[in-house]
Each structure stands twice: as C-alpha cells, then as structure tokens.
C-alpha beads as a LAMMPS data file, in Angstrom:
LAMMPS data file: protein, C-alpha beads

352 atoms
351 bonds

1 atom types
1 bond types

-500.0 500.0 xlo xhi
-500.0 500.0 ylo yhi
-500.0 500.0 zlo zhi

Masses

1 110.0

Atoms # bond

1 1 1 20.545 0.696 19.020
2 1 1 22.444 -1.794 17.398
3 1 1 20.951 -3.810 14.630
4 1 1 22.179 -6.652 12.943
5 1 1 20.392 -8.472 9.689
6 1 1 21.377 -11.976 8.745
7 1 1 20.106 -12.898 5.033
8 1 1 19.054 -16.621 5.848
9 1 1 18.147 -17.344 2.177
10 1 1 17.667 -16.097 -1.326
11 1 1 14.776 -16.813 -3.329
12 1 1 14.752 -16.385 -7.073
13 1 1 11.162 -16.159 -9.159
14 1 1 11.504 -16.201 -12.898
15 1 1 8.891 -14.233 -15.079
16 1 1 8.624 -12.584 -18.134
17 1 1 9.452 -8.701 -18.372
18 1 1 8.583 -6.092 -20.446
19 1 1 9.054 -2.959 -20.820
20 1 1 8.322 -0.850 -17.735
21 1 1 5.934 2.125 -18.891
22 1 1 6.150 4.846 -16.534
23 1 1 2.571 6.548 -15.423
24 1 1 1.744 9.512 -12.858
25 1 1 0.497 8.233 -9.539
26 1 1 -1.002 10.600 -7.246
27 1 1 0.673 11.660 -4.424
28 1 1 3.920 10.081 -5.309
29 1 1 7.277 11.411 -4.151
30 1 1 8.871 14.291 -5.483
31 1 1 12.757 15.111 -5.598
32 1 1 12.432 18.092 -4.299
33 1 1 11.293 16.950 -0.823
34 1 1 14.397 16.926 1.509
35 1 1 15.543 14.723 4.400
36 1 1 16.011 16.243 7.309
37 1 1 18.727 15.122 10.060
38 1 1 17.091 13.820 13.032
39 1 1 14.191 12.438 11.179
40 1 1 12.410 9.029 11.617
41 1 1 11.256 9.054 8.076
42 1 1 12.781 9.756 4.449
43 1 1 10.329 10.129 2.117
44 1 1 7.685 7.593 3.577
45 1 1 5.625 6.164 1.208
46 1 1 3.972 3.084 3.063
47 1 1 3.203 1.631 6.283
48 1 1 2.047 -1.663 7.791
49 1 1 0.825 -2.426 11.069
50 1 1 0.796 -5.861 12.892
51 1 1 -0.088 -6.337 16.489
52 1 1 2.481 -3.985 18.554
53 1 1 4.709 -2.212 15.490
54 1 1 4.270 -0.242 12.552
55 1 1 6.975 -0.553 9.882
56 1 1 7.127 2.453 7.584
57 1 1 9.041 2.181 4.096
58 1 1 11.275 5.252 3.485
59 1 1 11.967 5.635 -0.408
60 1 1 14.695 8.161 -0.154
61 1 1 17.583 6.921 -2.159
62 1 1 20.665 9.172 -1.573
63 1 1 23.079 7.692 0.414
64 1 1 23.838 10.965 2.190
65 1 1 21.013 10.073 4.718
66 1 1 20.902 7.266 7.478
67 1 1 17.760 6.575 6.455
68 1 1 18.103 5.723 2.443
69 1 1 16.603 2.307 1.104
70 1 1 15.534 1.493 4.730
71 1 1 12.390 0.605 7.124
72 1 1 11.399 2.503 10.244
73 1 1 9.719 0.282 12.810
74 1 1 7.888 2.178 15.342
75 1 1 5.899 1.028 18.531
76 1 1 2.385 1.386 18.413
77 1 1 1.536 2.147 21.697
78 1 1 3.447 5.429 21.839
79 1 1 5.150 6.069 18.425
80 1 1 8.333 5.649 19.691
81 1 1 11.411 4.469 17.180
82 1 1 12.234 0.527 17.666
83 1 1 14.971 0.627 15.075
84 1 1 16.208 1.650 11.646
85 1 1 16.206 -1.579 9.421
86 1 1 18.507 -0.954 6.743
87 1 1 18.467 -2.677 3.452
88 1 1 20.412 -1.143 0.679
89 1 1 23.910 -2.762 2.243
90 1 1 23.071 -6.528 2.262
91 1 1 23.082 -8.618 -0.609
92 1 1 20.470 -7.627 -3.054
93 1 1 19.524 -5.106 -1.133
94 1 1 16.548 -2.675 -1.625
95 1 1 16.719 0.454 -4.127
96 1 1 13.945 3.142 -3.190
97 1 1 11.245 0.224 -1.369
98 1 1 7.791 1.474 -2.473
99 1 1 5.761 -1.001 -0.647
100 1 1 5.428 -2.742 2.536
101 1 1 2.868 -5.221 4.213
102 1 1 2.658 -7.308 7.476
103 1 1 0.993 -10.348 8.425
104 1 1 1.740 -12.639 11.645
105 1 1 5.386 -12.853 12.239
106 1 1 6.630 -11.365 8.877
107 1 1 7.252 -7.972 7.101
108 1 1 7.691 -8.062 3.317
109 1 1 9.065 -5.069 1.828
110 1 1 9.499 -4.210 -2.335
111 1 1 11.150 -2.156 -4.788
112 1 1 10.892 -2.064 -8.599
113 1 1 12.383 -5.960 -8.498
114 1 1 13.038 -7.220 -5.128
115 1 1 10.773 -8.853 -2.184
116 1 1 12.834 -8.703 1.018
117 1 1 11.056 -10.636 4.025
118 1 1 11.752 -9.427 7.458
119 1 1 11.409 -11.123 10.938
120 1 1 8.445 -9.122 12.481
121 1 1 10.185 -9.153 16.005
122 1 1 13.746 -8.393 15.066
123 1 1 14.267 -7.044 11.983
124 1 1 16.352 -9.713 10.747
125 1 1 16.471 -10.184 7.054
126 1 1 14.363 -13.513 6.559
127 1 1 14.866 -13.932 2.931
128 1 1 15.049 -11.910 -0.567
129 1 1 13.174 -12.776 -3.168
130 1 1 14.424 -11.571 -6.429
131 1 1 12.698 -11.238 -9.559
132 1 1 14.290 -12.378 -12.493
133 1 1 14.002 -10.458 -15.847
134 1 1 14.376 -12.986 -18.817
135 1 1 14.905 -10.055 -21.586
136 1 1 17.584 -7.990 -20.397
137 1 1 19.438 -7.299 -17.603
138 1 1 18.708 -3.779 -17.303
139 1 1 14.503 -4.887 -17.518
140 1 1 13.637 -5.469 -14.552
141 1 1 9.957 -7.072 -13.918
142 1 1 8.441 -3.811 -11.703
143 1 1 6.790 -5.032 -8.265
144 1 1 3.827 -2.347 -7.735
145 1 1 2.157 -3.063 -4.860
146 1 1 1.840 -6.000 -2.443
147 1 1 -0.859 -7.031 0.261
148 1 1 -0.319 -10.012 2.891
149 1 1 -3.162 -12.114 4.244
150 1 1 -2.286 -14.579 6.671
151 1 1 -0.640 -17.747 4.795
152 1 1 -0.010 -15.826 1.414
153 1 1 1.733 -12.838 -0.078
154 1 1 -0.058 -11.348 -2.844
155 1 1 2.499 -8.734 -5.460
156 1 1 1.144 -6.909 -8.449
157 1 1 3.167 -7.292 -11.296
158 1 1 3.830 -5.732 -14.553
159 1 1 1.004 -7.738 -16.275
160 1 1 0.102 -10.600 -13.818
161 1 1 0.115 -11.157 -9.988
162 1 1 2.260 -13.124 -8.155
163 1 1 1.452 -15.714 -5.260
164 1 1 3.478 -16.676 -2.507
165 1 1 3.993 -18.544 0.245
166 1 1 4.149 -16.546 3.248
167 1 1 6.160 -19.662 5.589
168 1 1 8.473 -20.569 2.735
169 1 1 8.791 -17.730 0.239
170 1 1 8.161 -20.107 -2.570
171 1 1 6.282 -19.024 -5.601
172 1 1 2.722 -20.226 -5.454
173 1 1 1.686 -19.254 -9.125
174 1 1 1.902 -16.590 -11.130
175 1 1 -1.230 -15.106 -12.234
176 1 1 -1.760 -14.109 -15.891
177 1 1 -4.384 -15.370 -17.596
178 1 1 -5.761 -13.563 -20.570
179 1 1 -8.934 -13.245 -19.491
180 1 1 -8.037 -11.722 -15.752
181 1 1 -7.097 -8.245 -18.199
182 1 1 -4.370 -7.432 -15.876
183 1 1 -2.643 -4.102 -17.443
184 1 1 0.017 -2.559 -14.995
185 1 1 -1.975 -3.185 -12.046
186 1 1 -0.847 -0.368 -9.527
187 1 1 -2.996 -1.498 -6.163
188 1 1 -3.509 -4.965 -4.818
189 1 1 -6.112 -5.749 -1.938
190 1 1 -6.810 -9.158 0.335
191 1 1 -9.589 -9.876 2.195
192 1 1 -11.385 -12.916 2.970
193 1 1 -11.728 -15.506 0.145
194 1 1 -10.940 -12.723 -2.470
195 1 1 -8.070 -10.259 -4.012
196 1 1 -9.219 -7.327 -5.735
197 1 1 -6.583 -5.962 -8.007
198 1 1 -6.752 -1.941 -9.714
199 1 1 -5.429 -1.959 -13.434
200 1 1 -3.470 1.512 -14.579
201 1 1 -5.823 1.574 -18.380
202 1 1 -8.396 3.847 -19.171
203 1 1 -11.267 2.946 -16.877
204 1 1 -8.875 1.537 -14.114
205 1 1 -10.560 -1.874 -14.010
206 1 1 -10.508 -4.157 -11.136
207 1 1 -9.733 -7.856 -11.405
208 1 1 -11.422 -9.935 -8.558
209 1 1 -9.411 -13.429 -7.964
210 1 1 -10.600 -16.259 -5.797
211 1 1 -7.824 -16.114 -3.159
212 1 1 -7.627 -19.977 -2.655
213 1 1 -6.646 -20.597 -6.553
214 1 1 -5.966 -17.253 -8.364
215 1 1 -8.626 -18.149 -10.719
216 1 1 -10.419 -14.989 -12.425
217 1 1 -13.764 -14.056 -10.407
218 1 1 -14.767 -11.660 -12.296
219 1 1 -13.646 -8.143 -14.062
220 1 1 -15.627 -4.957 -12.557
221 1 1 -15.925 -2.099 -14.944
222 1 1 -14.791 -3.366 -18.411
223 1 1 -15.701 -0.253 -20.141
224 1 1 -13.713 2.931 -19.384
225 1 1 -14.466 6.245 -17.657
226 1 1 -15.628 5.114 -14.620
227 1 1 -13.377 4.962 -11.870
228 1 1 -10.737 7.674 -12.898
229 1 1 -7.534 7.246 -11.355
230 1 1 -8.931 5.540 -8.112
231 1 1 -7.491 3.908 -5.048
232 1 1 -9.537 0.858 -3.198
233 1 1 -9.897 -0.613 0.007
234 1 1 -12.012 -3.791 0.839
235 1 1 -13.354 -5.744 3.497
236 1 1 -15.514 -8.933 3.559
237 1 1 -18.608 -7.566 1.693
238 1 1 -17.669 -4.336 0.082
239 1 1 -15.269 -2.317 -2.390
240 1 1 -14.657 1.126 -2.030
241 1 1 -13.001 3.219 -4.632
242 1 1 -11.955 6.824 -4.593
243 1 1 -12.861 8.432 -8.137
244 1 1 -10.360 11.497 -8.280
245 1 1 -11.646 13.111 -10.887
246 1 1 -14.989 12.316 -10.283
247 1 1 -14.779 13.550 -6.542
248 1 1 -16.613 11.036 -5.212
249 1 1 -16.397 7.402 -3.475
250 1 1 -17.783 4.486 -5.517
251 1 1 -19.047 1.679 -3.186
252 1 1 -19.326 -1.947 -4.637
253 1 1 -21.069 -5.185 -3.674
254 1 1 -18.109 -7.588 -2.803
255 1 1 -20.165 -10.558 -4.103
256 1 1 -21.483 -9.349 -7.223
257 1 1 -19.076 -6.192 -8.294
258 1 1 -22.178 -4.460 -8.570
259 1 1 -22.350 -0.565 -7.382
260 1 1 -24.392 -0.044 -4.476
261 1 1 -23.686 3.350 -4.344
262 1 1 -22.024 6.638 -5.288
263 1 1 -21.047 9.388 -2.711
264 1 1 -20.767 12.670 -3.942
265 1 1 -21.487 15.348 -1.607
266 1 1 -18.510 17.737 -2.179
267 1 1 -19.748 20.432 -0.681
268 1 1 -20.861 18.430 2.714
269 1 1 -17.704 16.109 3.308
270 1 1 -14.620 18.120 1.070
271 1 1 -14.355 15.273 -1.146
272 1 1 -12.480 17.214 -3.628
273 1 1 -10.144 15.317 -5.622
274 1 1 -10.369 12.266 -3.000
275 1 1 -6.962 10.220 -3.030
276 1 1 -5.896 7.320 -1.012
277 1 1 -8.932 5.308 1.046
278 1 1 -9.049 2.893 3.931
279 1 1 -11.562 1.107 5.603
280 1 1 -11.550 -0.893 9.101
281 1 1 -15.158 -1.615 10.980
282 1 1 -17.923 0.605 10.333
283 1 1 -15.629 3.517 9.134
284 1 1 -14.028 4.745 5.712
285 1 1 -11.730 7.387 5.779
286 1 1 -10.735 9.364 2.043
287 1 1 -7.914 11.939 1.976
288 1 1 -8.625 15.219 0.009
289 1 1 -6.932 18.226 -0.171
290 1 1 -4.843 18.811 3.345
291 1 1 -7.888 16.932 5.279
292 1 1 -8.648 13.091 5.989
293 1 1 -12.479 12.845 5.310
294 1 1 -14.515 10.012 7.539
295 1 1 -17.237 8.176 6.005
296 1 1 -19.892 5.860 7.656
297 1 1 -19.410 2.170 5.953
298 1 1 -22.919 1.068 6.221
299 1 1 -24.631 4.234 4.643
300 1 1 -21.864 6.603 3.042
301 1 1 -22.697 9.391 5.410
302 1 1 -20.451 12.138 6.370
303 1 1 -19.211 11.576 9.932
304 1 1 -16.154 14.484 10.256
305 1 1 -13.857 16.203 8.413
306 1 1 -10.095 16.068 9.878
307 1 1 -8.306 18.787 8.510
308 1 1 -6.655 20.780 11.468
309 1 1 -3.213 22.040 10.893
310 1 1 -1.722 20.390 14.010
311 1 1 -2.653 17.097 12.202
312 1 1 0.564 17.948 9.631
313 1 1 -1.005 17.097 6.966
314 1 1 0.031 17.712 3.362
315 1 1 -1.046 18.345 0.107
316 1 1 -2.035 14.898 -0.595
317 1 1 -1.609 12.452 2.606
318 1 1 -1.936 8.815 2.344
319 1 1 -4.767 7.096 4.765
320 1 1 -3.951 3.710 6.402
321 1 1 -6.302 1.812 8.729
322 1 1 -5.441 -1.723 10.041
323 1 1 -7.671 -2.224 13.281
324 1 1 -10.621 -0.310 15.007
325 1 1 -8.254 1.797 17.333
326 1 1 -5.849 3.857 14.893
327 1 1 -5.774 5.158 11.494
328 1 1 -2.249 6.424 10.213
329 1 1 -1.891 9.103 7.826
330 1 1 1.783 9.504 5.767
331 1 1 2.945 12.542 4.479
332 1 1 5.662 11.960 2.300
333 1 1 6.647 15.281 1.385
334 1 1 7.093 16.624 4.829
335 1 1 8.624 13.214 6.557
336 1 1 5.992 12.482 9.245
337 1 1 3.353 10.096 10.242
338 1 1 0.094 11.291 11.715
339 1 1 -1.800 8.931 14.368
340 1 1 -5.238 9.340 14.459
341 1 1 -8.001 7.831 16.823
342 1 1 -9.995 6.061 14.608
343 1 1 -13.515 5.964 16.970
344 1 1 -13.324 10.180 17.391
345 1 1 -10.544 11.529 14.624
346 1 1 -8.547 12.840 17.458
347 1 1 -5.154 13.564 16.896
348 1 1 -2.868 10.726 19.145
349 1 1 0.351 12.002 17.826
350 1 1 2.393 13.515 14.974
351 1 1 5.542 11.554 14.701
352 1 1 8.683 12.742 12.680

Bonds

1 1 1 2
2 1 2 3
3 1 3 4
4 1 4 5
5 1 5 6
6 1 6 7
7 1 7 8
8 1 8 9
9 1 9 10
10 1 10 11
11 1 11 12
12 1 12 13
13 1 13 14
14 1 14 15
15 1 15 16
16 1 16 17
17 1 17 18
18 1 18 19
19 1 19 20
20 1 20 21
21 1 21 22
22 1 22 23
23 1 23 24
24 1 24 25
25 1 25 26
26 1 26 27
27 1 27 28
28 1 28 29
29 1 29 30
30 1 30 31
31 1 31 32
32 1 32 33
33 1 33 34
34 1 34 35
35 1 35 36
36 1 36 37
37 1 37 38
38 1 38 39
39 1 39 40
40 1 40 41
41 1 41 42
42 1 42 43
43 1 43 44
44 1 44 45
45 1 45 46
46 1 46 47
47 1 47 48
48 1 48 49
49 1 49 50
50 1 50 51
51 1 51 52
52 1 52 53
53 1 53 54
54 1 54 55
55 1 55 56
56 1 56 57
57 1 57 58
58 1 58 59
59 1 59 60
60 1 60 61
61 1 61 62
62 1 62 63
63 1 63 64
64 1 64 65
65 1 65 66
66 1 66 67
67 1 67 68
68 1 68 69
69 1 69 70
70 1 70 71
71 1 71 72
72 1 72 73
73 1 73 74
74 1 74 75
75 1 75 76
76 1 76 77
77 1 77 78
78 1 78 79
79 1 79 80
80 1 80 81
81 1 81 82
82 1 82 83
83 1 83 84
84 1 84 85
85 1 85 86
86 1 86 87
87 1 87 88
88 1 88 89
89 1 89 90
90 1 90 91
91 1 91 92
92 1 92 93
93 1 93 94
94 1 94 95
95 1 95 96
96 1 96 97
97 1 97 98
98 1 98 99
99 1 99 100
100 1 100 101
101 1 101 102
102 1 102 103
103 1 103 104
104 1 104 105
105 1 105 106
106 1 106 107
107 1 107 108
108 1 108 109
109 1 109 110
110 1 110 111
111 1 111 112
112 1 112 113
113 1 113 114
114 1 114 115
115 1 115 116
116 1 116 117
117 1 117 118
118 1 118 119
119 1 119 120
120 1 120 121
121 1 121 122
122 1 122 123
123 1 123 124
124 1 124 125
125 1 125 126
126 1 126 127
127 1 127 128
128 1 128 129
129 1 129 130
130 1 130 131
131 1 131 132
132 1 132 133
133 1 133 134
134 1 134 135
135 1 135 136
136 1 136 137
137 1 137 138
138 1 138 139
139 1 139 140
140 1 140 141
141 1 141 142
142 1 142 143
143 1 143 144
144 1 144 145
145 1 145 146
146 1 146 147
147 1 147 148
148 1 148 149
149 1 149 150
150 1 150 151
151 1 151 152
152 1 152 153
153 1 153 154
154 1 154 155
155 1 155 156
156 1 156 157
157 1 157 158
158 1 158 159
159 1 159 160
160 1 160 161
161 1 161 162
162 1 162 163
163 1 163 164
164 1 164 165
165 1 165 166
166 1 166 167
167 1 167 168
168 1 168 169
169 1 169 170
170 1 170 171
171 1 171 172
172 1 172 173
173 1 173 174
174 1 174 175
175 1 175 176
176 1 176 177
177 1 177 178
178 1 178 179
179 1 179 180
180 1 180 181
181 1 181 182
182 1 182 183
183 1 183 184
184 1 184 185
185 1 185 186
186 1 186 187
187 1 187 188
188 1 188 189
189 1 189 190
190 1 190 191
191 1 191 192
192 1 192 193
193 1 193 194
194 1 194 195
195 1 195 196
196 1 196 197
197 1 197 198
198 1 198 199
199 1 199 200
200 1 200 201
201 1 201 202
202 1 202 203
203 1 203 204
204 1 204 205
205 1 205 206
206 1 206 207
207 1 207 208
208 1 208 209
209 1 209 210
210 1 210 211
211 1 211 212
212 1 212 213
213 1 213 214
214 1 214 215
215 1 215 216
216 1 216 217
217 1 217 218
218 1 218 219
219 1 219 220
220 1 220 221
221 1 221 222
222 1 222 223
223 1 223 224
224 1 224 225
225 1 225 226
226 1 226 227
227 1 227 228
228 1 228 229
229 1 229 230
230 1 230 231
231 1 231 232
232 1 232 233
233 1 233 234
234 1 234 235
235 1 235 236
236 1 236 237
237 1 237 238
238 1 238 239
239 1 239 240
240 1 240 241
241 1 241 242
242 1 242 243
243 1 243 244
244 1 244 245
245 1 245 246
246 1 246 247
247 1 247 248
248 1 248 249
249 1 249 250
250 1 250 251
251 1 251 252
252 1 252 253
253 1 253 254
254 1 254 255
255 1 255 256
256 1 256 257
257 1 257 258
258 1 258 259
259 1 259 260
260 1 260 261
261 1 261 262
262 1 262 263
263 1 263 264
264 1 264 265
265 1 265 266
266 1 266 267
267 1 267 268
268 1 268 269
269 1 269 270
270 1 270 271
271 1 271 272
272 1 272 273
273 1 273 274
274 1 274 275
275 1 275 276
276 1 276 277
277 1 277 278
278 1 278 279
279 1 279 280
280 1 280 281
281 1 281 282
282 1 282 283
283 1 283 284
284 1 284 285
285 1 285 286
286 1 286 287
287 1 287 288
288 1 288 289
289 1 289 290
290 1 290 291
291 1 291 292
292 1 292 293
293 1 293 294
294 1 294 295
295 1 295 296
296 1 296 297
297 1 297 298
298 1 298 299
299 1 299 300
300 1 300 301
301 1 301 302
302 1 302 303
303 1 303 304
304 1 304 305
305 1 305 306
306 1 306 307
307 1 307 308
308 1 308 309
309 1 309 310
310 1 310 311
311 1 311 312
312 1 312 313
313 1 313 314
314 1 314 315
315 1 315 316
316 1 316 317
317 1 317 318
318 1 318 319
319 1 319 320
320 1 320 321
321 1 321 322
322 1 322 323
323 1 323 324
324 1 324 325
325 1 325 326
326 1 326 327
327 1 327 328
328 1 328 329
329 1 329 330
330 1 330 331
331 1 331 332
332 1 332 333
333 1 333 334
334 1 334 335
335 1 335 336
336 1 336 337
337 1 337 338
338 1 338 339
339 1 339 340
340 1 340 341
341 1 341 342
342 1 342 343
343 1 343 344
344 1 344 345
345 1 345 346
346 1 346 347
347 1 347 348
348 1 348 349
349 1 349 350
350 1 350 351
351 1 351 352
C-alpha cells in the first residue's frame, strides 16, 4: 500500500533541558534483538488502540530495515496490516520511537525530543511538536512517556510534565512546581479527573495531579523502599503498582492515595518479578517471567496464569489493555504482538 505523509505544521515547545541521566528500565529493548525480512515489527516497544485500529511503535533504528523508525498500524478485528507509517524521512522525523498514545481521531508518537501527531484515519502527519533544548544543541529534553485522554495529551519529561491541547498541539502548561517532586518520570497514566506520574527515584514515588488544571493532588510514597522498580495502571477509583523486586502488586485508593491491599501470593499466582501491568473493567493483567497473570481487580484474587508456549511470550513481555474485549502483549525481542481474549485468557492470534 502506498502511503503519502503530509506534514501540516511544526509546533515548537521550549522548556529547559538538563543532562539526561540514563537508568535501566525493565524490559528495555536489547541491541541483539534482530529484525527479520517480512516481519510486521522491528523492536516493538509500545502499542496504542483506539476504535478499529492498533498502532505499534517500532524502536529499531537501522535503516537496513524498512520498519526503522516507524509505526505499524493493525486492524483490531483480524490483526491484519493496515499500513506501515515511516517517520524517519519526514521533516523532523522520529529517531527510535519509544512511546505511543491514541485518543479519538489522533495518534501521538514520541522519541527523545519529538512528538509526531498522526491522523488516525489516514496515517498522515498532522504536526511535529519539537522540544527545543536551551542548554546545548546536543542535549535534547527527553520525553519518557505519553498518555492521552480526550482533549488533552500529557508527556513525562525529565523533571516535568507537559500538557498539550490534543486538537491544536499547542502547549497548555509545563507542570514542574517544586512540590510535585518530579525526578526522571518514566511512566504516566491519565484516568478520569486525575493524572498519575511515576518518578524514577529510590522508592519510585508517584505524583498525582489534577487533570483539569495540573495542580498537585498528592505525592504518594514520599519514603524510599516501597514500590521498587514498578510499572503502574489506573482506573477512576484505584491505582495498581507492580513491585518488581517485592514480587507483589500494590493497590492504592485513587481518592486518598492509601494502600488498600498488597497482593503477594507468589506461589499461587506466579508473581515472580512482576513487570508491566494493565487494567480494564474487572480484571488486571500483570506480566511475569514468560507469562501473563490475570487478577480480579475488585479483590486481588487469582483468575488465571497464561503461559502457553503458543502465546509467544518472551522472557519479559509487556501487557496492555484498552477495552473489555482484548489484551495485547508486546514481545520486543521476538518482534511480535500477542492478542488475548480478555474474557477467558485464550489466544486470539500471534501477530508477527
């Protein structure tokens, strides 16, 4: 399929940049992972689903692959390829996409210092939102994670959160008050009236923001040593944190930030170094060693452990849920995406 990308505009966001400090992320792509001719993915690292389509960010950088610096768009109903959206050759193109979000008619993709907004219907480029560093031309302001919720897009930056108008791409505000206590935030989730930001510091504290005005609601876990290298998910009433080192899942009350329960049953559920986590409706999905553990969101009880070889899970897959019908698992090292039935955990298809 021939795809024509039309660049409609470039928006520049100017904010302070400081030296980027690298830190390990569980499940980060390895340089040894290979791309194979004919594959639909090349180092897939993130997925977004909205309506009938899913978009997968390909982190592979080598131009030897036609999938380098691209997004793979899939048909949700059958897993078939809709198009490959190449982003490295346009003005301000992406270099190693690392995060993606979708809401309504638009899709947003980030790398270290760019956001490209795509038309969800056509794959064409709507605008390029460029972060302009102030200290040095070679010191970009890193964009670690992105989430979209209706009219707004939030991006976790080095020591701040950027709020963007989803319709215009204009900067609404830079959220970086000292009381927010941001420090290399690497995860961000928006649900209902709140936005939660995970900070990569000892104890991995969560900053909770008011989605309407960016003000601080609370900082959760101001003391170190509770969450330990987590991922997290949220709905309107609860936040769940996967505790990698503690082999547990911590459930927080979204209204108060207090801990409601800690799910620790490692022997029963297989929560061995839980990594990514997703929530949709009544269920939670947590990835562990070569498996996806499904939990009851209302009480933390085990529903099932999904780890059949046919599912194609790798050592540390990443799980996503966007509706009550499907669960998506991204296998970065094996260049594949596993689609599961959210109601019974059965394999729908392995896409590769």
